[in-house]
Each structure stands twice: as C-alpha cells, then as structure tokens.
C-alpha positions in Angstrom: 0.0 0.0 0.0 1.4 3.4 -1.0 2.3 5.7 1.9 0.2 8.8 1.6 2.4 10.8 4.1 5.8 10.3 2.5 7.7 13.2 1.0 9.8 13.4 -2.0 13.4 14.5 -1.6 12.6 17.9 -3.0 9.7 18.3 -0.7 11.8 17.3 2.3 14.4 19.9 1.4 11.6 22.5 1.1 10.3 21.7 4.6 13.8 22.1 6.1 14.4 25.4 4.3 11.1 26.9 5.4 11.6 25.7 9.0 15.0 27.5 9.1 13.4 30.6 7.7 10.5 30.6 10.3 12.9 30.0 13.2 15.1 32.9 12.0 12.2 35.2 11.7 11.0 34.4 15.2 14.5 35.0 16.6 14.8 38.3 14.7 11.4 39.5 15.9 12.3 38.6 19.5 15.6 40.6 19.3 13.9 43.6 17.7 11.1 43.7 20.3 13.6 43.3 23.2 15.8 46.1 22.0 12.9 48.5 21.5 11.2 47.7 24.9 12.2 50.2 27.6 13.5 48.7 30.8 11.0 49.3 33.6 13.4 51.0 36.0 15.9 52.4 33.6 15.9 56.3 33.5 18.4 58.4 31.6 20.7 60.8 33.5 19.2 63.8 31.8 15.7 62.7 32.9 16.8 62.1 36.4 18.5 65.5 36.7 15.3 67.2 35.4 13.2 65.4 38.0 15.6 66.4 40.8 15.6 70.0 39.7 11.8 70.1 39.4 11.4 68.7 42.9 14.0 71.2 44.3 12.2 74.1 42.6 8.9 73.0 44.0 10.4 72.7 47.5 12.0 76.2 47.3 8.8 77.7 46.0 6.9 76.2 48.9 9.5 77.5 51.4 9.4 81.0 49.9 5.6 81.0 49.9 5.6 80.0 53.6 8.2 82.6 54.5 6.2 85.3 52.7 2.9 84.4 54.3 4.3 83.8 57.8 3.7 86.8 60.1 6.7 88.2 61.9 6.1 88.8 65.6 8.4 91.1 67.5 8.1 92.8 70.9 10.0 95.2 73.1 11.0 94.8 76.8 11.0 97.8 79.1 10.7 98.7 82.7 7.0 98.6 83.7 4.7 98.6 86.7 2.2 95.8 86.2 -0.4 97.7 88.3 -0.5 100.7 85.9 0.4 99.7 82.3 -2.4 99.5 79.8 -3.6 96.9 77.3 -1.4 98.2 74.5 1.7 98.1 76.7 1.1 94.5 77.6 1.0 93.7 73.9 4.3 95.6 73.4 5.8 93.2 76.0 4.9 90.3 73.7 1.4 89.2 74.7 -1.4 88.6 72.2 -4.5 90.8 72.5 -6.4 88.0 74.2 -3.6 87.3 76.7 -3.3 91.1 77.4 -7.0 91.2 78.1 -6.8 88.2 80.4 -4.0 90.0 82.4 -6.0 93.2 82.7 -9.1 91.2 83.8 -7.1 89.3 86.4 -5.6 92.6 87.8 -9.1 94.1 88.0 -10.5 91.2 90.0 -7.5 90.1 92.1 -5.1 93.1 92.0 -3.2 95.1 92.6 0.0 93.1 92.4 2.0 93.3 95.6 5.0 91.3 94.6 6.6 90.3 91.3 5.8 86.7 92.0 2.1 87.6 91.9 2.3 87.6 88.1 3.1 83.9 88.1 -0.5 83.2 89.2 -1.8 84.4 85.8 -2.2 81.4 83.6 -1.3 83.3 80.4 2.2 84.1 81.8 4.3 81.0 81.5 7.4 80.4 83.6 9.6 81.2 80.7 7.8 84.5 80.0 7.9 85.5 83.7 11.7 84.8 83.8 12.1 87.1 80.7 9.9 89.9 82.3 11.2 89.7 85.9 14.2 92.1 85.5 11.9 94.7 84.1 9.0 94.5 86.7 8.9 97.6 88.8 6.4 97.9 91.7 6.1 101.3 93.2 5.5 99.8 96.6 9.0 98.3 96.4 10.7 101.6 95.9 12.2 103.6 98.7 10.2 106.7 99.7 12.9 108.0 102.1 15.0 109.5 99.4 12.3 110.8 97.1 13.2 114.4 98.0 16.9 113.8 97.7 18.9 114.1 94.5 21.0 111.0 93.7 24.6 111.6 92.7 24.7 110.1 89.2 28.4 109.5 89.0 28.8 107.7 92.3 25.3 106.1 92.9 25.1 102.4 93.4 22.5 100.2 91.6 20.4 100.1 94.7 20.5 103.9 95.0 19.4 104.3 91.4 16.6 101.8 91.9 15.3 103.9 94.8 14.3 106.5 92.2 10.6 106.0 91.4 10.3 104.6 87.9 13.9 103.2 87.7 14.1 99.4 87.9 17.0 97.1 88.3 17.5 96.6 84.6 17.9 100.3 83.9 20.0 100.9 87.0 22.5 98.3 86.0 22.7 99.7 82.4 23.4 103.2 83.8 26.2 101.9 86.0 27.6 99.8 83.2 27.7 102.8 80.8 29.1 105.0 83.5 31.9 102.6 84.2 32.9 102.2 80.5 33.0 106.0 80.1 34.6 106.9 83.4 31.6 108.9 84.5 29.1 111.3 83.0 29.9 114.9 82.3 26.5 115.7 80.9 23.0 114.4 81.4 22.5 114.0 77.7 24.9 111.1 77.8 22.1 109.1 79.5 20.6 108.8 76.0 23.5 106.4 75.2 22.4 104.0 78.0 20.9 100.8 76.6 17.1 100.8 76.4 16.9 104.4 77.7 13.5 106.0 77.0 12.6 109.6 77.1 10.4 109.1 80.1 13.2 107.4 82.0 15.6 110.1 81.0 13.3 112.9 82.3 12.9 111.0 85.6 16.7 110.7 86.0 17.3 114.4 85.1 14.8 115.4 87.8 16.1 113.0 90.4 19.9 113.1 90.1 22.7 115.5 90.4 25.8 115.5 88.3 29.4 116.5 89.2 31.7 116.4 86.1 34.7 116.6 88.4 34.1 113.0 89.5 34.8 111.5 86.1 38.0 109.5 85.5 40.3 110.9 82.9 43.1 109.4 80.7 46.6 110.8 80.7 47.1 110.6 76.9 50.9 110.9 77.2 51.4 108.0 79.5 48.4 105.7 79.3 48.9 102.3 77.8 47.5 101.3 74.4 44.7 99.3 76.1 43.8 102.1 78.5 43.3 104.4 75.5 41.7 102.0 73.1 39.1 100.7 75.5 37.3 104.0 75.9 34.0 104.0 74.0 34.7 107.4 72.4 38.2 106.4 71.1 38.5 104.0 68.1 41.5 102.1 66.8 42.6 104.7 64.3 42.6 107.4 67.0 44.6 105.1 69.3 47.2 104.4 66.6 47.6 108.1 65.8 48.0 109.1 69.5 50.7 106.5 70.0 52.5 107.6 66.9 52.2 111.3 67.7 53.5 111.0 71.3 56.6 109.2 70.1 57.6 112.5 68.4 56.4 115.0 70.9 54.3 115.6 74.0 50.6 115.9 73.2 49.0 119.0 74.4 45.7 119.0 72.5 43.7 116.8 70.2 43.9 119.2 67.3 46.3 116.9 65.4 43.6 114.3 65.1 41.3 117.0 63.5 44.1 117.9 61.1 44.5 114.2 60.1 40.7 113.9 59.6 40.7 111.1 62.2 38.5 113.0 64.6 35.6 115.4 64.0 34.9 118.5 65.9 31.8 116.8 67.5 33.9 113.8 68.4 36.5 116.0 70.0 33.9 117.7 72.1 32.7 114.3 73.3 36.1 112.8 74.2 37.8 116.0 75.5 36.4 115.8 79.0 38.1 112.3 79.4 41.6 113.4 78.3 44.3 115.1 80.3 47.8 116.1 79.0 50.3 115.7 81.8 
C-alpha cells in the first residue's frame, strides 16, 4: 500500500528550508522587540536631573511662599509697673490681644500686684515668659520713699540707690552703672541717652532725680596711658589710638587738634572725648 504521508526528496528539502526561515524570523522579531522595549526602572541621567531640579524648585517655591505668608512677631521689653500699664503696653511686651485682656481682667479682679511673683499666678504668663519679664518688673510699693526728695549723685550712685528713684528698675539701674563705668563717668545728662534701652520718660525721671558732678569723672593721661587704656574708651577708636601713640613718640601731646588735622576726629567727636583726656 502506498504511503500517503511520504515526501519526495525535493519536498523534504523545502520543509527544512522553510523551518529554518521561520525560526530565523522568530528570533529576529524577538531581538527587535527586546531592543525596543524600555526597561521598567531604567531612566536616563538627563531625565533624572530634570526630575531632581523640578522637585527642588517645588520645595523652594513652597518655602518662599511659607516665608512670605508667615507673620513676623516682635516685641520690646522695658521697665514697667504691672499695676499701671495699659492693654497696648502688655501687647508691646509680647502678649497677644487675648492674653493682654486676660491679664487686665485678672488685675481688675485680684489686683493690685503686691510682689513680682504675683504675676506667676496668671495662667497666660508662662514660667519662661515670667523669667524674661522679671528684671523689668517695677512695683512702686518696692521703691524707697525716704530718698524721694533727695537728689542721687549720678556718678557715684550704686545700683540700689538708682533703683530707689521711682520709675527706675534694676535693669535700667544696671545699664546706667555699666555705661558710666565704661566712660569713666558722665559729664552731661545728655549722655544718659546712650544708655541701653533708655527711653525719654526714664531720661526725664533721671534728670529730675539726680545731680551731676563732672569733676568726678575718670580721665586718661594721653601721654602715659597704655594702648589698652586708651583704646578701651567708648569714644576712642583704633585709628585714634594708633595716631595718638605715633604722635607722642615724636612730641608731648598738648591737644587733640592733630587728630582733627588728620581727619581722624571730627569737631563733634573732639567735644565728646575731650572731658576724658588730660595732657600731663
């Protein structure tokens, strides 16, 4: 019986050739598809840099927007009597309107304050805030009344004596003594304006309550003082010190006019520093 499924030699060769062609096409298509398909986690360097820059720009924009929209809160500390200051002054000390109202209401119901520590009882004044305010708290009941009619010597008064002046607290008294020590004493009441945190009200109180003796100030012998003794004075800067040391090597200094001639000192500056200089 004749085999119906047998192939001739030419047919067999044709099958082999077509098989090879089909396998080759499959392999070619697979390589082409793989080369064109993007790896799932593969990102070019340029793309990555772009993403990073975009993220950084968004973050900076957010920070700028927050900074621009964030309100700045600042306040000023000053000597105050908690029994007399008003709502606006409590706000100047750093309290919000509601906190200031709470303090005023507490004072109206439970006041007046007899000691500084009484302020600790107010719930809106934290321990940290009280510690910040304590040096500035001035209760009139704590000031001495014995010396109210006596003038305090400004150039020799102690911190305690200055505190005895109604309206002058420990903070202001210490600042006055510190400035006085640095200068060597006051020769004019106007110098009190140079004291840290000095207000016009405090200045007027001091002028009315103190006496000033310019003869009590400490002076510098410009011809014999050391470099440090000259340079540490608040009214003498480094350029002035250098010029003074150089000038006295040549001759005895008898005035400060040579500093004016060298444009190192102004006429106003000479007027300020002159009371602290002697030429022995």
